[in-house]
N, C-alpha and C positions, 0 to 999 in steps of 0.2 A: 482474596477474603482471607482471612483469618484462621492461622492454622491450629494456637490451642489455646483453650479458655482454662487454662489453670491457672490456679491465685495465688495455691500456698497450700502450705506442709503442714498439720495439728497431730498433736500426738494422740495415743489411738488411749489415753491415757491420761494424761494430764492434762491435755489439753495446746499443751503452746504452742502458738507460732516460730514458723519458719519461713522462713524467704528460697523463693523457687531458680534464685538465681547465684547461688551457696549450694558446694557441696553437699550434701547430708544423708548420716546410715539413719543413724537410731534414735528417740529425747536420753541427750544424756546425761537429764536427770535421774528418768524414773526408767532408760534402757528401757522404750518400747516401741515399737511399732508405729511410723513417720504416717502420716494418710493423704493422700495427692485431692485437691480441694477442688474446686471451678466455678467458673461465672454460670451454674446457670439458668441464673434470669437473661443471661446475655444471652447467650443458644438459645432459649426458648423462645424468642425473638426472632435472630438473629441466623439457624442454622434450619433448615429446612429436610424434616424427614423422611420422607421419601423420594429424596433429590438423593440421599449420602446411596440407596440402592439403586443408582444409575447409575455408580464412579466406578473407574475400574474393581476389579476385584482385589481385594485384602485387607487384612487389616487396618490397614491406614489409614483404609476410607471412612473409618472414622476418627479422625483426625483431631474434630478440633475436641473428641475425648481421651485423648490422649495425649502423653507432658511434654511431646517436647516442640519446639518454638521457632525452631528452625527448618522448612521442611528437609535441606542443604541437609540436615545431619541426619537425621532417616537411616540406617541401614537396613536394606530388608534383601531377603531373602525369598518373600514371595508370602510369608506367614501369612495362618487365619482362611479363612471361608472353609473354612474345613466341611469338609458334607456330611448330613443330616438324611439317616438311613433308613428307614420303614425295619426293622426286624421280623414280619410274621410270622417262621414257622414257630424260633420260640417263643414268641411270642402266644402263638398259637398253644404249644404244649402247657406256660404258666395260665393257661387260661386269659387274657391279658391284649388287648383289641386296639389297642394303642400304644405300641412297644418303638421305639425309635434308641438309636444309640449312633454319640453322634463322634463318626470314630476321625479322631488328632494325630492319624498314623502316614497323611500326606503332608505333613504340616512339613518344610527343613532341618534334613535333620530327622530324623522319624520323630517325633513326638511333640504334642503339648506344646515344650520347655524353649521351645524355640518363640511361643509367643515372648512368654516373661522377660526371657533376657533378648530380641527385640527390643522390647523398650527399655529395659536398664540401660544395655551397653551402644544404643543411638541414645539417651539421656546422659549419658553419663563421656562418652566424644561431648556431645554439645559445650557438659560442663568443665569443658579441658581435663579429665582424667587421663589417662597416656599407661594405663596398665591396670587390671582390674584380674580379684582374684576369684577362685572360688571352691568349696569342699559339695564334692553333691560324691550320690549315692551311685548315680549312674548317667539318666539320660540328659541332666542338664550342664552338665561339662562340654558334651560333644557340642550343643547348644553356643554355649557362651563361647568356646576357643573358633567357631565357626557365625559368629555375630565378630566380634571381638578380630581377625583376619580380616574378613570384610571392611569393617570398621581402622585395621593403621592398629591395633593394640594389642603391647604384649598382652598374656596372657597366660597362668600361674593356677591350676588345676590338683586341691587335695584329696584320693580319690581310696579310699577301702580298699587294702590289695585284693578284696574277690568280688570288685565289684565288675561285669560280662562282658568278656576282652573287646567287644560290640563299641563299646563306649569311650575303655581306652583307649581303640584305634586308632577314632574318629576323632580326639581330643587332639592329638600325637600329629597323624593327616594338617590341623588343620592350624599346626604350627606354634599350638598352646605345649610348657612347662606341663607333665604329670608326675608328678610327685604320689605313690602307693604308699598307704599306710598301714599301721597294723589296728585293725579295729572296727571300728562302725561307720558313719557322717558326724555322729557327733566327737569321735577324737582326730576325725577331719576339719569339725571345722573348727577344734581350736587350735590344730597346726595352721591354718587360714588365718584364726582371728592376728595369732603373735604373729606370724607374718606381717600383715598387714601394716598393725599398728607401728613395726620397728623398722619395716622400709616402706609405707604408704602407700602399699599399695590401696585398688580401692574394692571393699568388698563386698557381693555384689549377691549376696549368700540368700537363704528366702526370711522374707520381710525384716531384713539386717539393709535395706534398700526400701524409697520409698517407691520405685517404678517398675517392678518386675508383677504385681498385683495387676496394672496399670493395662499394662500384656492385656494379663489373664483376664482376667475384668470381659472384654470384648466376647471370648464364645457366648457371657449373656445375651450381648446385643447381637448375636444374626441369631441365636434360640429365636431370642422374641420376632426378631424379621421373618424366620423360616415362618413360626408360626402363627406369620397375618397383627404380630405386637398383641400376640398373648402369651402368657407362658402355660408353662408345663408346669401339673400337676405335684409329680418328682422328677429332682433331678438326682441320680446313685453316683458319688464320685468318690475317688480311690486317692485317700488323702494323709501324705507323708507332710510335707509343709505345709500343706493348706491351701497357699497363695490364692487359687483356683477357684476353690469354694466360695473360699472371704471377698475375692476379687468378684467373682457372677453378683452375689450378698448387692455388691456396694452399685452392679450397672443396673441390677432391678431396682435400686432405693434411686440411683439418677437418671432414669427410663421417667418411673414412678414422678419424680419431681416437675420435667422436663414438662408432661404430660403426653408423653410419648407413646403410655400400653392402655389398648381400648377394656381392656380390664387387669385391676392393677390388684387380683391377687395376684399373689407369690409364691411357688413354688416352696413344698417340705422336701429340705436340703439331706442325705442321708451323705452322712462319714461309713467312708467303707475303710477297714485295716482288715492286716494278716491276722489271724488267732497266738501268731510271732511277735506281734511285737503292734501292741493296739493297746496306747495309751488314749485318746480320743471317745473307744465305746467305754473301756476304764470309766476312767472320768465323767461320761455325761448319762452314765446309768450308776454313779455314786450321785448323783449331783452337786460335783464337784466340779470351783470352777476355772479351773486351770488341771494340766496334766502331769503327775505324779514325772521324771525318767523314767524309763522302761527296763531295765535291767535281765542281759542275756537276747537281746532284738535280735531273731535270727525266722526268715523268709527269703523262699524263692522270686519274691516280688521286689528285689535291690529297690526299689521302689518308694517302699510304702518301708523301709525298716531306717527308721527313723523316732528315735525312743524316747522325746520330746519334742511340738513347733515352740519355733522363739512364739510364736505368737497364736499359741491355743488356748490363752483364755477367748480370745477375738475367735479362732473357729467354734467355741463348743457355743459362745455367746448372742452366735449367727444359726447354730442347730438350734437350737432352744428358739430361735426369736421367729424360729420358721416350722415353730413345732414340728420339726424333720427327728432324725436319730440316730445312729449311730450303730456300725456293724462290722465286726469282726468277722473271716473267714477262715478257713485252716485252708494250707495249701496245696492240699488235697485235692480238697471243693475245688479252687481255682483254678487249680490246671483242667480241670475237668470242662469246667465251663467257658475256658479258654479250648475245647477242644470242640466243646459245644457248636459255637458259634467260628466257629471254622467249619466244622462238616457244615454244617443247614444252615450256616448266610455268607459263606465264604471266606470272615469276616478271618486273618491272622490277627486276633487280641494280643499285642501285653499281659504279663500275670499281671498287671496293677490293673487295664480295662476288664480282664475276665474278672477280676472279687466282683467287681459291679455287676455280673449278673449273676452271680454265687448270691451272692448279699441279697438280689432279690428272688435270689428263689426262698429263700428264710422268711424276707419280709409277706410271700407270698403267703406257703405256711402260716402265719403268723396272722395272716389275714387283715394285715400292715395297710396294706393298696386296696383297689376297688377291681371289679376285672374289668370296666366302660373307662381306667382315670389316664390321665398322658403322661407317658414315663420315660424319662432320659434315660439312655446311662450311658458316662464317661466312659471309651477308652484310649486315653493318655499316648498313645503310642502303637511299633509296629513291634508285633512277636517277632519279626526277623532279627532283631537287635537279640536276641535271648535265647536261640536257641540250643545253649547249653547248659538253659535253666527248663526249657520245658519237658516233659517226655519221651520220649521216642517211637 
């Protein structure tokens, strides 16, 4: 059986095509993200959607729609197939009868970052990369370190000094070199970029290589399968770099083209950020097609402290195409939501995931969601990794 139906890469802006047999980062002409394309006609004819369900659990059961060509190059720690849980007590309190959480905390290294870095590191290994570098505000560093260790690759990580200690220690114990920097992830990204160019490290920053989004998009496939090949009405997603939001929207388009969806109505996508760093809501509500750099970014949700995503244009376009919206919540609101999820449903969510519940509370007040709509909030990681950031 064919492992992957990946055909080529195209620039998200100018449309230039790139070979999958070479190492690529982003488009050198317009500095834009590269998109992975698949032979969807062949997949439609040769892949049985329902047979995938019977395969051993994990992200790689969807291998035809993932980028690795040779299964020997798959570097897995058991990522994917995270639980989709109904949360009835919280739902009842909000007057919502079909509220769910997709709980990504059960992934390796405790967050959804495992999906994207698994795909990126596996593909990097396949293309002959020997050393990988990343700037991170937290969970992506630990995930990259773990998969690089598993793949036998050298890893270098740039992190803000105030990154949660759990992220720093899990990166170091996996053998990565961790350099702590003054400032934000944007400062770390600048340093990592210079290092990559000067010394030949492969940069797996968000959207600066083509394959992290491919790992994240499988969350969309899992949702469709869990809902018997229909999709939720609304998805609330905490947005730092935005890989998951863009990845899932791509997955919905792929499944629609494949004829895998029983109902092709797509969800309204809600991008959730913190008030202390909210470039997406600001740009969305002002009608802008791109984000301005957010000055003085500050929030306890370290994964949301991204002053400007490399793929801001794609994120905003996807939200608008979905008839969605963007919401910024206060740190106080997200911490209260974190406590509510834990006390009502037993889910100790990361602050970023809890922000989605806080945002949903606002949307309920605005009557933006209907009581009977099927709504999924994403908890992107374990609250245990943020013990210093939550109220005792």
